[in-house]
C-alpha positions as CSV (number, residue, x, y, z in Angstrom):
1,M,-52.1,8.6,20.8
2,A,-50.3,5.5,20.2
3,K,-51.8,2.5,17.9
4,R,-54.3,-0.2,19.0
5,G,-53.0,-3.8,18.8
6,G,-49.5,-5.2,18.8
7,V,-47.2,-6.3,21.5
8,G,-47.8,-2.9,23.0
9,W,-51.5,-3.2,23.2
10,F,-51.1,-6.9,24.5
11,L,-48.7,-5.8,27.2
12,G,-50.8,-2.4,28.0
13,C,-53.7,-4.9,29.1
14,L,-51.6,-7.0,31.1
15,L,-49.9,-3.9,32.9
16,G,-53.2,-2.1,33.3
17,A,-54.6,-5.3,34.7
18,G,-52.6,-5.1,37.9
19,F,-48.7,-4.5,37.4
20,G,-49.2,-1.1,39.2
21,L,-47.7,1.1,36.5
22,A,-48.3,4.6,35.6
23,P,-51.2,5.1,33.3
24,A,-49.0,5.9,30.3
25,L,-47.7,2.6,30.4
26,A,-50.8,1.1,29.6
27,V,-51.7,3.1,26.4
28,A,-53.9,1.1,24.0
29,A,-53.3,0.9,20.2
30,E,-55.1,0.8,16.6
31,V,-53.9,-1.8,14.5
32,P,-55.3,-5.4,14.2
33,E,-55.3,-7.2,17.5
34,S,-53.6,-10.0,15.7
35,A,-50.3,-7.8,15.3
36,A,-49.2,-9.1,18.7
37,A,-48.9,-12.7,17.1
38,T,-47.7,-11.1,13.8
39,Q,-44.8,-9.3,15.6
40,A,-43.7,-12.4,17.5
41,E,-44.0,-14.7,14.3
42,F,-42.3,-12.1,12.1
43,V,-39.2,-11.9,14.7
44,D,-39.3,-15.7,15.1
45,E,-39.2,-16.5,11.5
46,W,-36.6,-13.9,10.7
47,V,-34.3,-15.1,13.5
48,E,-34.7,-18.7,12.6
49,Q,-33.7,-18.0,8.9
50,H,-30.7,-15.7,9.9
51,L,-29.4,-17.2,13.0
52,D,-26.5,-19.3,11.1
53,G,-25.3,-16.1,9.5
54,L,-25.5,-14.0,12.7
55,V,-23.3,-16.6,14.3
56,E,-20.9,-16.3,11.5
57,L,-20.8,-12.4,11.8
58,Y,-20.3,-13.0,15.6
59,Q,-17.3,-14.9,15.1
60,H,-16.0,-12.6,12.7
61,F,-16.2,-9.8,15.1
62,H,-14.7,-12.1,17.9
63,A,-11.7,-13.2,15.7
64,H,-11.1,-9.6,14.8
65,P,-11.3,-7.4,17.8
66,E,-9.9,-3.9,18.0
67,L,-9.0,-1.7,21.2
68,S,-10.8,1.4,22.3
69,L,-10.5,4.3,19.9
70,Q,-9.3,1.8,17.3
71,E,-12.5,0.4,16.1
72,T,-12.0,1.4,12.3
73,E,-12.6,-2.0,10.7
74,T,-15.1,-2.9,12.9
75,A,-17.2,0.4,12.5
76,R,-16.7,0.1,8.5
77,K,-18.2,-3.3,8.6
78,I,-21.3,-2.2,10.8
79,A,-21.8,1.0,8.8
80,D,-21.8,-0.9,5.6
81,A,-24.4,-3.5,7.1
82,L,-26.7,-0.6,8.1
83,Q,-26.3,1.2,5.0
84,R,-27.5,-1.9,3.2
85,A,-30.4,-2.3,5.4
86,G,-31.8,1.3,4.2
87,Y,-30.5,3.5,7.2
88,R,-29.1,7.0,6.8
89,V,-25.6,6.3,8.0
90,N,-23.0,8.6,9.3
91,A,-19.4,7.3,10.3
92,G,-16.8,9.0,12.2
93,V,-19.1,10.4,14.9
94,G,-17.0,10.9,18.2
95,G,-13.9,9.1,16.8
96,T,-15.2,5.9,15.3
97,G,-18.6,6.0,16.2
98,V,-21.4,5.1,13.5
99,V,-25.0,6.8,13.8
100,A,-27.7,5.3,11.6
101,V,-31.3,6.6,11.2
102,L,-34.6,5.1,10.1
103,E,-37.6,7.4,10.1
104,N,-40.9,5.6,9.9
105,G,-43.7,7.8,10.2
106,P,-45.1,9.4,13.6
107,G,-44.3,7.9,17.0
108,P,-41.5,7.8,19.6
109,T,-37.7,8.0,18.7
110,L,-35.5,5.1,20.2
111,L,-32.0,4.9,20.2
112,I,-30.4,1.6,20.6
113,R,-26.8,1.3,21.2
114,G,-24.1,-1.2,20.8
115,D,-20.4,-1.0,22.1
116,M,-17.8,-2.1,19.7
117,D,-14.5,-2.1,21.6
118,A,-12.2,-5.0,23.0
119,L,-9.9,-5.4,25.8
120,P,-6.2,-6.0,25.9
121,V,-6.4,-9.5,27.0
122,S,-4.7,-12.4,25.4
123,E,-7.5,-15.2,24.6
124,E,-7.3,-18.6,26.2
125,T,-10.6,-20.0,25.2
126,G,-9.5,-22.5,22.7
127,L,-12.1,-21.6,20.2
128,D,-11.6,-22.1,16.4
129,Y,-12.4,-18.7,16.1
130,A,-10.3,-17.2,18.8
131,S,-8.6,-14.1,18.5
132,E,-4.8,-14.1,17.5
133,V,-4.7,-10.1,17.3
134,T,-1.8,-8.5,19.2
135,A,-1.5,-4.7,19.8
136,V,1.3,-2.6,21.5
137,L,0.3,-0.7,24.6
138,P,1.4,3.0,25.3
139,D,4.0,1.7,27.7
140,G,5.7,-0.5,24.8
141,R,4.3,-3.7,26.3
142,T,2.6,-6.1,23.5
143,T,-0.6,-7.5,24.6
144,G,-3.2,-9.9,23.1
145,V,-6.6,-8.3,22.1
146,M,-9.8,-9.9,22.7
147,H,-13.7,-9.5,23.1
148,A,-13.7,-10.7,26.7
149,C,-16.6,-8.3,27.7
150,G,-19.3,-9.4,25.0
151,H,-19.1,-6.5,22.7
152,D,-19.0,-8.7,19.8
153,I,-22.6,-10.2,20.9
154,H,-23.5,-6.7,21.4
155,I,-22.8,-5.2,17.7
156,T,-23.9,-8.6,16.2
157,N,-27.2,-7.9,18.0
158,L,-27.2,-4.6,16.8
159,V,-26.7,-5.3,13.3
160,A,-29.4,-8.0,13.5
161,N,-31.9,-5.7,15.0
162,A,-31.5,-3.1,12.7
163,R,-31.9,-5.3,9.7
164,L,-34.8,-7.0,11.1
165,L,-36.7,-3.7,12.2
166,A,-36.1,-2.2,8.7
167,L,-37.8,-5.2,7.1
168,A,-40.7,-5.0,9.9
169,R,-41.8,-1.3,9.2
170,S,-45.3,-2.1,8.8
171,L,-45.4,-3.4,12.5
172,W,-44.1,-0.1,14.2
173,S,-44.3,3.5,13.8
174,G,-41.6,6.1,14.8
175,T,-38.0,6.8,14.4
176,L,-35.0,4.4,15.2
177,V,-31.2,5.9,15.9
178,V,-28.9,2.9,16.0
179,I,-25.6,3.7,17.2
180,A,-22.3,1.5,17.4
181,Q,-20.3,3.2,19.9
182,P,-16.4,3.2,20.5
183,A,-14.4,3.2,23.7
184,E,-16.8,1.8,26.3
185,E,-14.0,0.2,28.0
186,I,-12.2,3.3,28.9
187,G,-15.3,5.3,29.6
188,Q,-14.8,7.7,26.9
189,G,-16.8,6.7,23.9
190,A,-20.5,7.9,24.8
191,R,-19.0,11.3,25.9
192,D,-17.2,11.8,22.7
193,M,-20.2,11.0,20.6
194,L,-22.3,13.5,22.7
195,A,-19.4,16.0,22.3
196,D,-19.3,15.6,18.6
197,G,-23.0,16.6,18.2
198,L,-24.9,13.2,18.8
199,F,-28.3,14.8,20.0
200,E,-27.8,18.1,17.9
201,D,-27.3,16.6,14.6
202,F,-29.4,13.5,14.8
203,P,-33.0,12.9,16.1
204,R,-33.3,13.1,19.9
205,P,-34.5,10.0,21.5
206,D,-37.3,9.7,23.6
207,Y,-36.1,6.2,25.0
208,T,-32.7,4.4,25.1
209,L,-32.1,0.9,24.9
210,A,-29.1,-1.5,25.3
211,L,-28.3,-5.1,26.4
212,H,-25.2,-6.6,27.9
213,V,-24.1,-10.2,28.2
214,D,-24.1,-11.6,31.6
215,S,-21.8,-14.5,32.7
216,S,-23.9,-15.1,35.7
217,L,-26.8,-16.3,33.7
218,P,-27.1,-19.5,31.4
219,A,-27.6,-18.8,27.6
220,G,-31.2,-18.6,26.6
221,S,-32.3,-16.5,29.8
222,L,-32.6,-12.7,30.3
223,G,-31.8,-10.5,33.5
224,Y,-32.9,-7.2,34.6
225,T,-32.3,-4.6,37.4
226,P,-34.7,-1.7,38.3
227,G,-33.3,1.5,39.1
228,Y,-29.6,1.7,39.7
229,S,-27.8,-1.0,38.0
230,F,-24.2,0.3,37.3
231,A,-22.1,2.8,39.4
232,N,-20.6,6.2,39.2
233,V,-16.9,5.4,38.5
234,D,-14.3,7.9,39.3
235,S,-10.5,7.8,39.1
236,V,-8.7,9.8,41.7
237,D,-4.8,10.4,41.8
238,V,-3.2,11.7,45.2
239,T,0.2,12.5,45.6
240,F,1.6,13.2,48.9
241,H,4.9,15.7,48.9
242,G,7.7,15.0,51.5
243,R,11.3,15.7,51.9
244,G,13.6,13.2,51.0
245,G,16.6,12.0,52.9
246,H,18.5,9.0,54.1
247,G,16.5,6.1,55.7
248,A,18.7,6.0,58.7
249,R,18.0,9.5,59.5
250,P,14.2,9.9,59.2
251,H,14.1,12.7,61.8
252,K,15.7,15.1,59.3
253,A,13.3,14.0,56.4
254,I,9.5,14.3,55.9
255,D,8.5,10.7,55.0
256,P,5.7,10.7,52.3
257,I,5.3,7.0,52.4
258,V,4.2,7.2,56.0
259,A,1.6,10.1,55.1
260,A,0.4,7.8,52.2
261,A,0.1,4.8,54.6
262,S,-2.0,6.7,57.1
263,F,-4.1,8.1,54.6
264,V,-4.9,4.6,53.0
265,V,-6.3,3.6,56.3
266,S,-8.2,6.8,57.1
267,V,-10.0,7.1,53.7
268,Q,-11.8,4.0,54.5
269,T,-13.6,5.7,57.1
270,L,-15.6,7.6,54.5
271,V,-17.4,4.6,53.7
272,S,-17.6,3.3,57.2
273,R,-18.5,6.3,59.2
274,R,-19.7,9.2,56.7
275,I,-21.8,7.6,54.2
276,D,-25.2,6.4,55.1
277,P,-25.1,2.6,55.5
278,V,-27.8,2.0,53.3
279,E,-26.0,3.9,50.5
280,P,-23.6,1.7,48.3
281,A,-20.1,3.3,48.2
282,V,-16.5,1.9,47.6
283,V,-13.1,3.7,47.8
284,T,-10.2,1.3,46.8
285,V,-6.7,2.3,46.5
286,G,-5.5,0.3,43.6
287,S,-1.9,1.4,43.3
288,I,0.8,3.3,45.4
289,H,4.3,4.2,44.1
290,A,7.1,5.5,46.0
291,G,11.0,5.5,46.2
292,T,13.7,3.6,44.5
293,K,15.8,1.9,47.3
294,H,15.7,0.2,50.7
295,N,17.5,3.3,52.4
296,V,16.2,6.5,50.7
297,I,13.1,8.2,51.8
298,P,11.6,9.7,48.7
299,N,10.1,13.2,48.0
300,E,6.8,11.8,46.7
301,A,4.1,8.9,47.4
302,A,1.6,8.5,44.6
303,L,-1.8,6.8,44.9
304,Q,-4.4,5.7,42.5
305,L,-7.9,5.5,43.7
306,T,-11.3,4.0,42.2
307,V,-14.1,5.5,43.8
308,R,-17.7,3.9,43.2
309,S,-21.2,5.1,44.2
310,Y,-24.9,5.4,42.7
311,S,-26.3,8.9,43.6
312,D,-24.6,12.0,42.7
313,A,-24.9,13.3,46.5
314,V,-22.8,10.3,47.5
315,R,-20.4,10.8,44.9
316,T,-19.8,14.2,45.8
317,Q,-19.5,13.4,49.3
318,L,-16.8,10.8,48.6
319,L,-14.6,13.0,46.2
320,E,-14.8,16.0,48.8
321,G,-14.0,13.5,51.5
322,I,-10.9,12.1,49.8
323,A,-9.7,15.7,49.1
324,Q,-10.1,16.6,53.0
325,I,-8.6,13.5,54.4
326,A,-5.5,14.0,52.1
327,S,-5.2,17.4,53.2
328,D,-5.6,16.7,57.0
329,T,-3.2,14.0,56.6
330,C,-0.5,16.4,55.3
331,R,-1.0,18.6,58.0
332,I,-0.6,15.8,60.6
333,F,2.8,14.8,59.0
334,Q,4.0,18.3,58.5
335,C,4.2,18.0,54.6
336,P,6.0,20.7,53.1
337,R,3.2,21.4,50.8
338,A,-0.6,20.3,50.4
339,P,-1.4,16.9,48.4
340,S,-2.1,16.9,44.9
341,V,-5.6,15.6,44.6
342,S,-7.1,15.2,41.0
343,V,-10.1,13.6,39.6
344,R,-9.5,12.1,36.0
345,E,-11.7,13.1,33.1
346,E,-13.1,9.6,32.3
347,H,-15.6,9.7,34.9
348,T,-18.5,7.4,33.9
349,P,-22.1,8.2,35.3
350,S,-24.4,5.8,37.4
351,L,-26.7,4.0,35.3
352,Y,-30.4,4.0,36.3
353,N,-32.9,1.7,34.7
354,D,-36.2,3.7,34.6
355,P,-38.5,1.6,36.7
356,A,-41.6,1.9,34.6
357,F,-39.6,1.1,31.3
358,T,-37.9,-1.9,33.2
359,A,-41.4,-3.1,34.2
360,R,-42.8,-2.9,30.9
361,A,-39.9,-4.9,29.4
362,V,-40.0,-7.6,32.1
363,A,-43.8,-8.1,31.5
364,L,-42.9,-8.5,27.7
365,F,-40.0,-11.1,28.4
366,E,-42.0,-13.1,30.6
367,A,-44.9,-13.2,28.2
368,V,-42.6,-14.4,25.5
369,F,-39.9,-16.3,27.1
370,G,-41.5,-17.6,30.5
371,A,-41.0,-16.2,33.9
372,D,-38.7,-19.1,34.8
373,R,-36.1,-17.5,32.3
374,V,-36.4,-13.7,33.4
375,T,-34.3,-12.9,36.5
376,E,-34.0,-9.8,38.7
377,L,-30.3,-9.2,39.3
378,P,-28.7,-7.2,41.9
379,P,-26.9,-3.9,41.1
380,T,-23.3,-3.9,40.5
381,M,-20.5,-1.3,41.3
382,G,-19.1,-1.7,37.8
383,G,-19.3,1.0,35.2
384,E,-21.2,1.3,31.9
385,D,-21.2,4.6,30.0
386,F,-24.3,3.8,28.4
387,A,-25.8,5.9,31.2
388,R,-24.9,9.0,29.6
389,Y,-27.3,9.0,26.9
390,A,-30.5,8.9,28.9
391,R,-29.0,11.1,31.4
392,A,-28.2,14.0,28.8
393,L,-31.8,14.5,27.8
394,N,-33.5,13.1,31.1
395,V,-35.4,10.2,29.2
396,P,-36.1,6.7,30.3
397,G,-33.1,4.3,29.6
398,L,-32.9,0.6,30.0
399,M,-29.9,-1.9,29.7
400,F,-31.2,-5.4,30.3
401,R,-29.0,-8.4,30.5
402,V,-28.5,-11.8,28.4
403,G,-27.4,-14.8,29.8
404,A,-24.2,-16.3,28.0
405,Q,-23.2,-19.5,29.8
406,D,-23.4,-22.9,28.3
407,P,-26.4,-24.3,30.4
408,E,-25.1,-27.5,31.2
409,R,-21.7,-26.0,32.4
410,F,-23.4,-23.4,34.2
411,A,-25.6,-25.9,36.2
412,A,-22.6,-28.0,37.2
413,S,-20.7,-24.7,38.2
414,Q,-23.6,-24.1,40.8
415,A,-22.7,-27.4,42.7
416,P,-21.0,-26.8,46.1
417,G,-17.4,-26.6,45.7
418,A,-17.4,-26.3,41.9
419,V,-15.2,-24.0,39.8
420,P,-16.8,-21.0,38.8
421,L,-17.0,-20.2,35.0
422,P,-14.9,-17.7,33.4
423,G,-16.7,-14.2,33.7
424,V,-16.6,-11.1,31.7
425,H,-12.9,-9.5,31.2
426,S,-11.3,-13.2,31.7
427,S,-9.3,-14.7,29.1
428,G,-11.5,-17.6,29.1
429,F,-14.8,-16.0,28.8
430,A,-16.8,-17.0,25.6
431,P,-20.5,-16.6,25.2
432,L,-22.4,-19.8,23.8
433,A,-23.0,-18.0,20.8
434,E,-26.2,-19.4,18.9
435,P,-28.5,-19.4,21.9
436,T,-27.1,-16.2,23.5
437,L,-27.7,-14.2,20.0
438,E,-31.1,-16.0,19.5
439,T,-32.4,-14.7,22.7
440,A,-30.9,-11.2,22.6
441,V,-32.2,-10.6,19.1
442,R,-35.7,-11.8,19.9
443,A,-36.0,-9.8,23.2
444,M,-34.4,-6.5,21.8
445,A,-36.7,-6.6,18.6
446,L,-39.9,-7.5,20.4
447,L,-39.1,-4.8,23.2
448,A,-38.1,-2.1,20.3
449,M,-41.3,-2.8,18.6
450,D,-43.2,-2.5,21.9
451,V,-41.4,0.9,22.4
452,L,-42.3,2.1,19.1
453,T,-46.0,1.9,19.5
454,M,-46.3,3.7,22.9
455,E,-46.8,7.4,24.3
456,V,-43.7,8.8,25.5
457,L,-43.2,8.6,29.3
458,T,-42.0,11.0,31.8
459,P,-39.0,9.2,33.5
460,A,-38.8,8.9,37.1
461,P,-35.8,10.7,38.8
462,P,-32.9,8.4,39.6
463,G,-32.8,7.8,43.5
464,G,-34.8,11.0,44.4
465,A,-35.3,14.6,43.6
466,E,-31.6,15.5,44.0
467,E,-30.8,13.6,40.6
468,G,-30.7,15.3,37.3
469,A,-29.0,15.1,33.8
470,E,-25.2,15.3,34.2
């Protein structure tokens, strides 16, 4: 049985009074009822005392970004901070990943994740601490490197929460597993950490928790999406094989470009005519390469597709349909051999926010920040490999959003005809650091304490009974 008192007890009363959640969410506690105020007061005081230092840490991470699989110095700085906070720290997990464990008596085990990697984007924010880092890409091109997706906020928040929760051990009970993850931007980091024994060598979590900055919300606000939040992401390569020849004599060749063009149109019928209209799905042909000269029919035409879905059943239907339509297209155009169709390994599974866990977080956020600062957001077809942790163990997971835009500029951008503010992955995106960090740290710390006072929940199956761990 969980303890009585604290934010967990306070919210248990709220939730049990009419939020319609499972009984396990309304678990009572056994510490003084003043603990709810004590937790909030502790968090607020800690954040107030350390916010300037957190902004400086954020600026350091922002000015020194590292690309996926190259996060060596970032990982070293995080590992050092976690070790000094009293955690048992292991570095080099799944590449540059860092795993830190803090055991604090009986109770649930909570995994908190922050992603470390930056993007190959040349920064154009004009900030005093703007990145001037460059890197050479595999194709030989030189690019700027930038934290254009807010991972600098994520890891600053990770360090802050690890330090805060270590000092607040009298206010919670259980085990914290704090991970700094590499290579989220290429969908590889979570997979590599799991393959390197994350849940064999370290405590297995009962809950997984993360946050993400959101460029569609003003700083100081929070967002959430119950159920599916991010999509399955698959990259598919399709190559049509023809028989080359002279452009003036197409009847003596088999033109793979024509076959590819027909496929580009036909494959859209997967979404428009085969997938249930209420099921989200996207098939986009993002690249097509063939030929070298105006009057030469090539031997091959190569296409690259991105495929998005939420449920595993729709994902399977899309991938099988792409292969079938490619094969049938080749028969129609009498290609000399079957097309080559391959699904790349960097698949990212859909992210499903456990509804009960989400509802508990929303009740807490509204109680602490006010309902006007907490917004339900629609799901996106973007990808996020944080999903792998909850799916690997079939436990409740949640990623909530933290607004990042300057509130005044954000309000002006909402006027009719106004130019939208730069969003994530843009060279001009930069969170307003102080209010973004203040909101992020307070929200995650209080939610973490709340989790570490309650019984373990049974997760709801994502989207229906056909879903399961990957």
